[in-house]
C-alpha positions in Angstrom: 33.2 8.9 8.4 32.9 11.7 11.0 31.6 14.3 8.5 29.0 11.9 7.3 28.0 11.1 10.8 27.7 14.8 11.8 25.5 15.3 8.7 23.2 12.5 9.8 23.0 13.8 13.3 22.0 17.2 11.9 19.3 15.6 9.7 17.8 13.8 12.7 18.2 16.7 15.2 14.9 17.3 16.8 13.3 14.1 15.4 10.2 13.0 17.3 11.2 9.4 17.8 14.8 8.9 16.7 18.1 10.0 18.0 21.4 10.0 16.2 24.3 11.0 18.4 27.8 10.3 19.4 29.7 9.4 22.5 33.4 9.9 23.2 34.3 6.6 24.9 37.7 7.9 25.8 36.1 10.6 28.1 35.9 9.6 31.8 32.2 10.5 32.0 31.4 8.2 29.1 33.5 5.1 29.8 30.8 3.3 31.9 28.2 3.9 29.2 30.5 2.5 26.5 31.4 -0.5 28.6 27.7 -1.2 29.4 27.0 -1.4 25.6 30.0 -3.4 24.7 31.9 -0.8 22.8 35.4 -2.1 22.2 36.7 -0.3 19.2 36.3 3.0 17.6 34.3 4.0 15.7 31.5 1.7 16.8 27.9 2.3 15.7 25.1 1.0 17.9 21.4 1.3 17.2 18.0 0.2 18.6 16.3 0.3 22.0 18.7 1.9 24.5 18.3 -1.0 26.8 19.2 -3.5 24.1 21.6 -1.8 21.7 22.6 -3.8 18.5 25.8 -3.5 16.4 25.4 -1.7 13.1 27.1 -3.7 10.4 26.3 -1.6 7.3 28.2 0.8 5.1 29.9 3.9 6.6 29.2 6.4 3.8 26.4 9.0 4.3 24.0 7.4 1.9 24.3 4.0 3.6 23.9 5.5 7.1 20.9 7.6 6.0 19.1 4.7 4.3 19.6 2.5 7.4 18.4 5.3 9.7 15.3 6.0 7.6 14.4 2.4 7.5 15.2 1.4 11.1 15.2 4.4 13.5 11.5 4.4 14.3 9.3 3.2 17.2 9.4 -0.6 17.5 7.6 -3.3 19.4 8.7 -3.2 23.0 7.2 -3.3 26.5 6.5 0.5 26.2 5.1 0.2 22.6 2.9 -2.9 22.8 0.6 -1.4 20.2 3.4 -1.9 17.6 3.7 -5.6 18.4 2.2 -8.6 16.6 0.4 -11.2 18.7 3.5 -13.5 19.1 5.7 -10.6 20.3 2.9 -9.4 22.7 2.6 -12.9 24.1 6.4 -13.1 24.6 6.6 -9.7 26.3 3.7 -10.6 28.6 5.4 -13.9 29.5 8.6 -12.1 30.3 6.8 -9.4 32.3 5.4 -12.1 34.5 8.9 -13.4 35.4 10.6 -12.3 38.6 13.5 -9.9 38.2 16.0 -12.6 39.3 14.6 -15.1 36.8 14.7 -12.6 34.0 18.3 -11.7 34.9 19.2 -15.4 34.9 17.6 -15.8 31.5 19.5 -12.8 30.2 22.8 -14.1 31.6 22.1 -17.5 30.0 21.4 -16.0 26.6 24.4 -13.7 26.8 26.6 -16.7 27.8 25.3 -18.5 24.7 26.1 -15.5 22.5 29.6 -15.4 24.0 30.1 -19.1 23.5 29.0 -18.8 19.8 31.5 -16.0 19.3 34.3 -18.0 21.1 33.5 -21.1 19.0 33.6 -19.0 15.8 36.9 -17.3 16.7 38.4 -20.7 17.5 37.3 -22.3 14.3 38.5 -19.3 12.2 41.9 -19.6 13.9 41.9 -23.3 12.9 41.0 -22.3 9.3 43.8 -19.7 9.3 46.3 -22.2 10.5 45.2 -24.7 7.8 45.3 -21.9 5.2 48.8 -21.1 6.1 49.8 -24.8 6.0 48.2 -25.1 2.5 49.8 -21.8 1.3 53.3 -23.1 2.5 52.7 -26.5 0.8 51.7 -24.8 -2.4 54.7 -22.5 -2.4 57.1 -25.3 -1.6 55.6 -27.5 -4.4 55.8 -24.6 -6.9 59.4 -24.0 -6.0 60.2 -27.8 -6.3 58.6 -27.9 -9.8 60.4 -24.7 -10.9 63.7 -26.0 -9.5 63.3 -29.3 -11.3 63.8 -27.6 -14.7 60.4 -26.1 -15.7 62.1 -22.9 -16.8 64.7 -24.8 -18.9 61.9 -26.9 -20.5 60.1 -23.7 -21.5 63.3 -22.1 -22.8 64.1 -25.3 -24.9 60.5 -25.4 -26.2 60.8 -21.7 -27.2 64.2 -22.3 -28.9 62.8 -25.3 -30.8 59.8 -23.3 -31.9 62.0 -20.5 -33.2 64.1 -22.9 -35.2 61.1 -24.5 -36.8 62.0 -27.9 -35.4 59.3 -30.4 -34.6 58.7 -30.9 -31.0 
């Protein structure tokens, strides 16, 4: 992926409104930035407003990265680009701008807690599914072994022998 990423960085080098770059999260001077944006594994691709980075979930080949960048790395509706907002987003931004810093922080913390809860619930339910899958897989394997051990192979061998001797089944 690194060569494709380097190629994309070169393509966007000097772009007026988009930045494609990389950060070494193992370097001491970058660890805080990576922690701030929730980077936990490598490579991680983040995109969007620097104050609200989002996870990139697309393909990792150059064509996938380039298509995504061309379609998404552009100025977007934000408090600094109100002219790019529709009426609903402008109203939401204006409402948020009227909030005190502490109220806004409380709302952010609440929403982040809800995101974390959704992730925790998902992980727990997937773990249950995994356990159930393993139980079903074991039950299937045990049943298959029981059926085979009960003489299935012998039945098939007898059927084949009868078929080759032209006897009626």
